[in-house]
N, C-alpha and C positions, 0 to 999 in steps of 0.2 A: 762396918764402924773403922776408923784409921788408926793406925797406931799411935800412940803421942809420941814424940823423941824427944826425950828429957835434955838436957844443956849436957850433964857430963856424958852422953853418947853422941853427941853433936859436937862437943870437942876434942874426945876420941877419932872418929870421924875425919876431923879436919886435921889434926896433928898426920893421922896415916895418911891422908891424901899431900899433905905436904912433903909428907916424908917420901912418898911415891913420886912427887913432880921432883924433888930436889934429887934423887937417883936418876931419875930419867934423866934430867938435864947433865947432871955432873957425870955419867957414863958418856952421854954424847961428845961432851965437851972435851974427855979423855981420848975419845976415837977419832977426836980430828974435826968434828960436827962445828960449822961456824954460822950457821941460821937456824933460829926458833922462831916461829909464829905461834902467838896463842890469839886463839878464836875465840871474841866473844869476853873475853877478860876473865879473869880471876884466877890468874897466877902473877905473883910481883918479885918471886924469887931471884931471875933471873941476873940483873945488872951484878951478881955476885959471882958469877962465873966466867972471867976472863973477857979475852977478847973476841966476841963475837956480836952478832947481827940481832936484832931484835926488833920482831914487828908483833903489834897489839892491833888488831883487825878487830869489826863486827862481821859476823855470819852474814852472807846475804851476796846477791846474784855479781857483785863487781868487786868481791875481795880477790881473786886471782889477776885481775887488770889492776889493781892500783898494787897489789903488791910488786908486779914487774914494772910499774911506774916509778915504782920507790926505791928499784935497784935489788928487788930479790932475784937470784941469779938460779934460773930452772935449775941449771945441769948441776949445781952443790948439794950433795945431801943435806937433809932438813929434818930436823923437830918439829912437827905440829903438836901443838897441844891444845884441848877441847875440852877447856876445863868444867862447861855447864853442857856437854853433850848430853846429859838423862832429862835434861831439861828443856828439849829442844822437839817441835813437832818433828814427827815422821818426813813429811818432805823435805822441810828444812834441813833434816839431816842428811838424807840422802843428798842433798841439792850440796852441800857442805863437801862432804867425803869425795863427790866427782868433783868438786872445784880442786880441792886437795891433791887429788892423785893426778889433777892435768897439769900439777905443779912437780909432783914427785921425779924426783931420778934413782937410781939406785942407792940402797942406804936411808933413804929415806924412812921416818915411822912415827907413827900416829899414835899419840897418850889420851885417852878418853879416860875424864872421870867426874 
């Protein structure tokens, strides 16, 4: 039998998740990271963090090609945000992680929440 998630627990989870992502982005911008990729949606707080480039892309086989065609700089440190990672099928998650790794330069980080 699955556990019922109450509205209160959901609200607390969403507040903690938002706080984590806001800190993840704020720390990155303070460190000089200038590009962020939100995979699959689920985070909209990025516009409040100064001069940065943001991409919101669907997960899938063409993610890396689409980013590079849109000006993504492979040689620049990046923050990837996978905001719905727990909901992905295992094969899709592995493909996504391989794609992110192929685009990662030193200093790149990934948040999964």
